[in-house]
VONUTOR-412031 format. One record per residue: residue in one letter; x, y, z of N, C-alpha, C in turn. Coordinates in pm, whole numbers, padded with zeros to 5 digits, always signed. Each point is the difference from the previous one (the first is absolute). Last residue first. Layout:
N
aXYZXYZXYZ/...
This chain:
67
t-05264+09549+10822+00053-00101+00045-00071-00118+00120/i-00065+00422-00444-00016-00040+00135+00025-00129+00017/h+00014+00228-00389+00149-00049+00037-00049+00026+00165/s-00342+00076-00320+00091-00079-00115+00128-00036+00126/s-00266+00373+00092-00072-00153+00030+00052-00112-00066/n+00183+00476-00035-00013-00050+00157-00082-00126+00021/l+00085+00180-00456+00121-00067+00048-00009-00040+00119/r-00378+00230-00167+00016-00144-00072+00108-00073+00059/t-00099+00454+00079-00053-00098+00059-00007-00145-00034/s+00267+00315-00286+00024+00018+00195-00040-00125+00094/k-00203+00127-00437+00106-00087-00013+00090-00036+00137/r-00330+00344-00029-00069-00165+00013+00107-00114-00076/d+00144+00465+00044-00038-00016+00136-00083-00166+00027/i+00111+00252-00389+00121-00034+00049-00034-00114+00133/a-00413+00260-00246+00075-00149-00066+00153-00042+00089/a-00176+00356+00207-00052-00106+00020+00043-00083-00073/l+00146+00407-00095+00034-00080+00138-00051-00105+00015/d-00203+00265-00368+00155-00050-00029+00084-00069+00128/h-00390+00214+00080-00034-00141-00098+00153-00050-00054/d-00066+00429+00270+00017-00186+00057-00057-00079-00030/t+00261+00376-00284-00094-00009+00051+00014-00124+00090/k+00375+00165-00249-00041+00081+00043-00166+00005+00074/a+00536-00229-00079-00171-00070+00005-00056+00177+00029/a+00485-00199-00033-00073+00054-00134-00153+00060+00049/f+00261-00206+00300+00035+00133+00011-00015+00073-00155/v-00087-00478+00068-00067+00110+00124+00050+00141-00018/l+00189-00299-00306-00215+00009-00019-00032+00067+00148/e+00466-00137-00006-00020+00101-00114-00129+00035-00016/l+00100-00335+00282+00018+00127+00068+00011+00109-00121/r-00075-00431-00091-00116+00050+00026+00029+00143+00123/h+00366-00248-00255-00094+00069-00111-00155+00052+00096/q+00386-00160+00216+00044+00166-00077-00130-00010-00049/f-00058-00406+00256+00018+00125+00039+00020+00158-00058/e+00059-00446-00247-00144+00073+00036-00023+00091+00081/e+00446-00127-00054-00079+00085-00132-00150-00023+00045/l+00257-00188+00330+00037+00126-00017-00064+00066-00150/t-00279-00368+00216+00177+00010-00066+00017+00133-00001/l-00391-00159+00360+00018+00036-00109+00174-00028-00031/r-00201-00173+00383-00087-00003-00102+00021+00038-00119/g+00286+00036+00413+00028-00064-00073-00125-00065-00128/d+00038+00360+00406-00040-00188+00008+00041-00065-00053/a+00103+00434-00130+00124-00058+00119-00090-00055+00066/y-00236+00148-00362+00129-00007-00054+00052-00059+00115/h-00382+00185+00112-00033-00182-00053+00140-00067-00074/e-00030+00452+00246-00008-00114+00055-00026-00153-00023/r+00027+00405-00293+00121-00026+00058+00003-00101+00095/l-00386+00136-00185+00088-00050-00066+00127-00057+00014/a-00299+00327+00279-00032-00171+00009+00066-00113-00102/e+00083+00479-00024+00085-00066+00165-00118-00147-00037/a-00092+00262-00335+00136-00023-00027+00031-00090+00163/a-00405+00187-00018+00027-00086-00080+00114-00036-00018/a-00033+00353+00236-00078-00132+00088+00022-00090-00074/e+00160+00364-00221+00037-00012+00134-00024-00132+00027/r-00293+00198-00257+00076-00056-00121+00094-00029+00119/d-00295+00220+00177-00067-00079+00005+00103-00094-00118/a+00132+00430+00132-00024-00066+00112-00069-00158-00037/d+00058+00347-00342+00102-00073+00032+00022-00116+00120/g-00462+00117-00246+00114+00049+00080+00118-00038+00010/i-00494-00078-00305+00087-00024+00067+00104+00064+00044/r-00511+00024-00238+00156-00020-00034+00047+00028+00135/l-00449-00240-00131+00032+00075+00034+00169+00033-00023/g-00325-00367-00078+00057+00069-00103+00057+00127-00005/s-00162-00368+00308-00099+00110-00066+00009+00057-00093/a+00129-00517+00323+00041+00157-00093-00134+00090-00084/t+00009-00297+00474-00041-00042-00083+00014+00139-00098/a+00333-00117+00411-00196+00036-00030-00015-00027-00153/m+00423-00223+00220-00030+00066-00029-00144+00037-00026/
């Protein structure tokens, strides 16, 4: 994700973030509880700052599960 600027986001942005979370969950990187919590945060997000915070957590998931 590009540097967050504080701009409001739309449904397409939320859906893209939700899809990334679904992939993490499907790959076993998130528990059901973690997935549900982050999904709630994604759909409550109003700005790209909100999504960037969730994305940073997901990025750490990617790097910690490399085999």
